[in-house]
Structures are given as structure tokens and as C-alpha cells.
C-alpha positions as CSV (number, residue, x, y, z in Angstrom):
1,M,19.0,104.4,-79.7
2,S,21.0,107.6,-80.6
3,V,21.7,110.5,-78.5
4,Q,23.1,113.8,-79.1
5,T,23.9,116.7,-77.0
6,C,24.0,120.1,-78.2
7,V,25.5,122.8,-76.2
8,D,24.9,126.4,-77.2
9,A,22.0,125.2,-79.1
10,L,20.1,127.9,-81.4
11,I,16.5,127.2,-81.3
12,Y,13.4,129.0,-83.4
13,W,10.3,128.2,-81.8
14,N,7.2,129.3,-83.8
15,G,9.3,131.2,-85.5
16,S,11.2,133.4,-83.0
17,P,14.6,132.5,-81.5
18,L,15.0,131.3,-78.1
19,S,17.8,133.3,-77.3
20,T,18.9,131.9,-74.2
21,T,19.6,128.4,-74.8
22,N,21.8,126.3,-72.8
23,D,21.5,122.8,-74.0
24,V,19.7,120.5,-76.2
25,T,19.9,116.3,-76.1
26,I,18.2,114.8,-78.8
27,H,17.1,111.2,-78.8
28,A,16.4,108.8,-82.1
29,E,14.9,105.3,-82.1
30,R,14.6,103.7,-85.3
31,D,12.2,100.4,-85.8
32,M,13.2,98.1,-88.0
33,F,10.6,95.8,-89.9
34,E,11.6,92.6,-91.2
35,T,10.1,90.6,-93.9
36,H,10.5,87.0,-95.1
37,P,10.4,86.5,-98.9
38,Y,8.9,83.2,-100.1
39,V,11.2,80.6,-101.4
40,S,11.0,77.0,-102.0
41,D,14.5,76.2,-100.7
42,E,14.8,77.3,-96.9
43,A,18.2,77.3,-97.3
44,A,17.7,79.9,-99.9
45,A,15.4,82.5,-97.5
46,F,16.7,85.9,-96.4
47,F,15.6,88.3,-94.7
48,V,15.4,91.8,-95.9
49,K,15.0,94.8,-93.1
50,Q,13.4,97.8,-93.7
51,P,13.6,101.2,-91.7
52,L,10.8,102.5,-90.1
53,W,9.5,106.0,-89.1
54,I,12.2,107.4,-86.4
55,K,10.9,108.3,-83.1
56,W,12.5,111.3,-81.9
57,S,12.2,113.5,-78.6
58,A,14.5,116.5,-77.5
59,S,14.7,118.4,-74.1
60,I,15.7,121.4,-74.1
61,K,17.0,123.9,-71.1
62,A,17.0,127.3,-71.5
63,Y,18.3,130.6,-69.3
64,Y,15.1,132.4,-68.6
65,D,15.6,135.8,-70.1
66,D,14.1,138.6,-67.6
67,T,15.0,141.3,-69.9
68,D,12.8,139.8,-73.2
69,N,10.8,136.9,-71.6
70,T,8.0,137.0,-74.6
71,V,9.0,133.8,-76.2
72,Q,10.0,131.6,-73.0
73,N,6.6,132.8,-71.6
74,S,4.6,131.9,-74.6
75,I,5.8,128.5,-74.6
76,Q,2.9,126.3,-73.1
77,D,2.3,122.9,-72.3
78,G,0.3,121.2,-75.3
79,D,1.6,124.0,-77.6
80,I,2.4,122.6,-81.0
81,H,4.6,124.6,-83.3
82,A,7.3,125.1,-86.1
83,F,10.9,124.5,-84.7
84,V,14.3,124.3,-85.9
85,I,17.2,123.2,-83.7
86,Y,20.7,124.3,-84.9
87,P,23.1,122.3,-83.1
88,T,25.0,125.6,-82.4
89,R,25.0,129.2,-82.8
90,D,28.2,129.3,-85.2
91,L,27.2,126.0,-87.5
92,K,23.7,126.6,-89.1
93,E,24.3,122.9,-90.6
94,G,22.8,119.7,-90.0
95,F,19.8,121.1,-88.3
96,W,16.7,119.7,-86.9
97,Y,13.0,121.1,-88.3
98,G,9.4,120.3,-87.9
99,N,6.0,120.7,-85.7
100,A,6.2,119.6,-82.0
101,V,4.1,119.6,-78.7
102,A,6.0,121.2,-75.9
103,K,5.5,119.4,-72.7
104,N,7.2,118.9,-69.2
105,L,7.3,123.0,-69.0
106,E,9.5,123.7,-65.6
107,H,10.5,127.3,-64.9
108,S,13.2,126.8,-62.0
109,I,15.4,128.9,-60.1
110,N,18.8,128.1,-59.8
111,P,21.1,128.3,-56.8
112,N,23.6,130.0,-58.8
113,V,21.0,132.9,-58.9
114,Y,20.1,132.6,-62.4
115,S,16.7,130.8,-63.5
116,E,16.1,128.1,-65.8
117,L,13.2,127.5,-68.7
118,S,13.3,123.4,-69.4
119,F,10.9,121.7,-71.8
120,S,10.4,118.9,-74.3
121,L,9.3,117.9,-77.4
């Protein structure tokens, strides 16, 4: 399994930027399928490993924007929307995109007097 953490990531959810993103952690896991070709001599047998689909998820934390909370308030558990995740706001290369289901939505108040929005894809 590989894990990548993106600090100051830029996320577009349903075509709108989530402007106050704090960090994103992406987990990716790829299973391998082994094939055993038929051969008459077992000593000549070999294994061929074929990659399967990648199973992945993302955890997102963002500061809750009290001045314009339209995008944050539109994210609901179970929503399926298009998304784009850029690792940083400055570097627009090596991004992830697709459709995802929002889950585990939490809006919490931090002791440092700011509120956070966190959810998983």
C-alpha cells in the first residue's frame, strides 16, 4: 500500500474549488493476480503477475470558511460527484480525478478557534 500526504492541496468538488483545504492523505493499494501457464516440465514453469484495479481512498481536512461556506455546506454523506485533487496549489501536475462518494463527514471546532471540515472519498 502506498500513502501520500498533500499539504496545502487544491481540491475541486463538483466543479467548485474547496478553497480552504488544509491537507489530503491518499491511500492506494493494488492487488496482483498470478497466472501459471501450462508447461510440460515443472522446472520450466514461471509465474506471471498481472496488476488489478487500484483500490484507493482519500481523507480530506479543510478549514471551514465562514465567509463563503457554500461548497462546504453542499457536501453531504453519500454524495457522488466529480473531483480533482492537486497535491499543492502551486503545482498543477500529478493530480487525481474521478467520481467519488463523500463519507464520514465531520464539522468540528478546534481549540485554536477555527473550525474544520473533514471527509473521506
